[in-house]
N, C-alpha and C positions, 0 to 999 in steps of 0.2 A: 504494500499500499504506499502511495506517495503522499507525503504531507507538505503542505505549503509552509514556507519559511515564516517564523514568528515576526511580528511587527517590530520595527526598529525602535529602541528606546530613545534614539536621538531624533528630535524634531527637525533641527536644521543646524547648520554650522556657519559661524562667522569667522572666517580665517582659521586659526588654530583653536578657536573656542567652540565647543560643542554645547548646544542648548538641548537639554533633555526634556522629553514629554512630561516626565514626572514633575519637574518644576513648573512647566507651562500650565499643566492641569491644576496643580495646587494653587498657583497664582490666579488662575481663572475662577476657581471656586471662591477664593477670598474676594475678588473684585465683584463677582456677582452678588455675593452675600452682602458686601458693603453697600452696593447700590440699592438693594432691597431694604436694608435696614435704614439707610439714609432717607429714602423716600417715605418710609413710615414715620420717621422722626420728624420730617417736615410736615407730614400730614397731621401729626399730633401737636404741631405748634411749638416744637422745641427749637432752641436757637439754631440758626442756620450755620452749617459747618461743624456742628457738634460731633457728628459721627465721623467726619473726616479726621478731626482731631483725635477722637477716641481710638479709632481703628488703627491709626498710625502706631500707637503704643501697644495696642493688643496684637497686631500682626507681628511686630518685632518679638514681643514677649512669648507669643505662641510658637513661633519658629524656634527661638532659643529653648523654650520649655520642651518642645517636642523632640528636639535633638538631644538635649541633655538627658532627658528621661531614657531615651533609647541607649545612649552611650553608657549611662550608669549601669544598666542591666546587661550590657555587652562589654563590660569593662576589661574582661580577660583579653578580648581581641583588641580593643582600642588602646589599651595600655602599651601594647606592642606596635601599634600602627597609629600613633597620635595624629599624623597629618590627615588621616581619613576622617577625623572628627568633623572637619569643616566641609567635607564632601557631601553636602546635603542633597545635591542634584542627583545623586546615585541612589537615593532611597535611605531608609533608616530613620523615619520620623514616627514617633508614637503619638497617636491622637490624645491619649490621656495626659501625656506631658504637655501637649499644646493647650488642652483645656485648663490645666492648672496654671500654666503661664498666663493665658489670656484672662482667666478669672482674677488672678492676683493683680494684673495690670488694671482691669476694669474696677476693681474695688478701690485700689489706690487712687486712680483717676477721679472717681466719683467723690471720694472723701476730700481730696484736694480741691475740687472744683465745686463741691456743694450740691451734687446731683444725687438723686435716689438710684442706688445700684440696681435695685429690683425693677424700676421702671425701664432703665436702659437695657437691662438684661432681658426683660420681656420683649422688647423691640428687636433685640439681636437674636433671640432663640431660633426662630425659623431660619434665619440666615446661617447660624452655626450648623445646623443639621443638614441644610442643603449644601453648604461648602464641604461638609464631610462626605456626602453622597457623591459629589463631583470628584473630590480628592482621591477616592478609592480607585478611580480609573487610572490614576498615576501608578498604583500598585499593579494594575492590569498590564500597563505598558512595560513594567519592569519584570513581569512574570513572577511576582512575589505575593505574599499574603494570601496564598491559596490553601486549600484544604488537602485532605488525603487523596489517595489514588482512587480513580473511578474508571469506568469503561467509556469509550467513545459513544457507545449506544445510550449510556446514561445521560451524557451531555446533550445528545440529539433529542432525547425524550423531553428535555427542558425547553425545546423549541428555540434553541440558541442559534444565532447566525453563524455561518462557517468561520468568519474571522475571529469570533470569540472562542469557538471550539479549537481552532488551530493555535491560538495563543495559550490555551490551557495544555497544549502538548509540550511537556518540559522534560528534557533528558530521557526520552523514550517512553514516557507514560502520560496519561491524562489525569488531571487533578480537579477537585471541587473548586468552582469559581466563587470562593467565599467573599472575594472583593465584591462580586456582583450581588450576592445575597445581602450584604450590608448596605450596599448602595441603594438597592430597592427598598430595604427596611427604612432607610433614612429618607428617601423621597416620600414614602407614605407618611413618615413622621412629619415632614415639612408641611404636607397638606393638612394633616390633622392639627398641627399647631396653628396654622393660619385660620382654620375653621373654629377652633375652640377658644383661641385667645380672647375674642371680644367677650365671651361669656365667663372667663376666668377672672379671679381677683388679682391685684397687683402682686407680682412675685410668683404666681402659680405657673405661668407659662414656662419660665426658665426651669422651675423645679420639675414640671412635667417632662420637659425636654431631657433632663438628667435621668429621670426614671425610665422613660421610654427608650432612649438611646442605650442605656446600661443594660436593660433586659435583652434587647437584640444582640448587643455585643457579647454578653455573657454566653448565650447559646452558640453564636457563630464562632466565637473564639475557641469553643470546644472542638470545633471541626478543623481548626488550622494546624499546620505542621511546623510553623516557625514562631510559635509563641515565645515571648520573653517569659522567663521562669523565675520564681522565687524558690530556691532550692531545686529539687528534682521532680517534684510532683504538683506544685501549685503554680497555676498560670497567673502571671501578674495582672493581666487585663481582667480576668474573671474576678480576682480578689478586689481590684479597684472598683469594678462594676457593682459588686455587692455593697461595698462601702458607700458608693454614690447613691444607690437606691435607698439605703437605710437613712443616710444623712439627709437626702432630699425629702423623704417622707417625714422625718422628724421635724425639719424646718417648716414644712407645710403645716403639720398639725400645731406646732408651736405658734406660728404666726396667725393661724386661724383662731386659736384660743386667746391670744394675747392682744390682737389688734382688730379694729373695725376697718377692714380693708375695702376700698372701693373696687368696682370691676374695672378691668382694663379699658373697656369702651367708654367709661364715664370720666376718664381723666384726660385733660387737655393741658397743654403747656407743661411747665416744670412741676413735677409732683414733689411735694415737700414732706409727704408722710413716710411711713415705714415701708 
């Protein structure tokens, strides 16, 4: 049987510089997410340019956090190859690390500028999960973040186009397209967040995002073959997912009991409450 060659991870070259699809796709997801959040912020009457300013810090913190998280859990390799730490265009970004970095940057920004973190986080939540859905296609181009071995017939039964099936043929075998499972899960989440956000109270959209994303990530992570590990048997992403679900649920309950929160749809301009 003849198999088509996999897609090249290089998008284009500028002289000696190779631009990888991984970086192009990640950047595209970030930009699309920014435009959606910025449009919503303007619709809600927030100061013009707020999200441009905020996203500058969040994007930097997310990239640094995603890379550092990955490097820490692969330190045995990177301690011997330190120059590879900065080679982010070749892959090796952990979404949970990006979330931690982005959330910390957002919290600090809101405290310094006097904005409600939960209001801005609710605006950004659909953009976050959409950006993650798009970003997973960077893993597809690098033929990484896949699951265990499957047959070609199994992939064909999923009604996948030939170019996806061919890209899942790696080193003589076909593999679960777990990148695709997570991308689809996140796209569904994007739609759900947009539909439910007006009905939810301030702060609940971002908490729902954390719960929804973490549930999907927990189960999909269990299918992957390249998971970052804590010890020999505990998958890091599954452990973090459980922590996020518990923490988000606890914060949801606490805020519901502690404060009289308005619905998202009823807030206009800068929200000064909790």
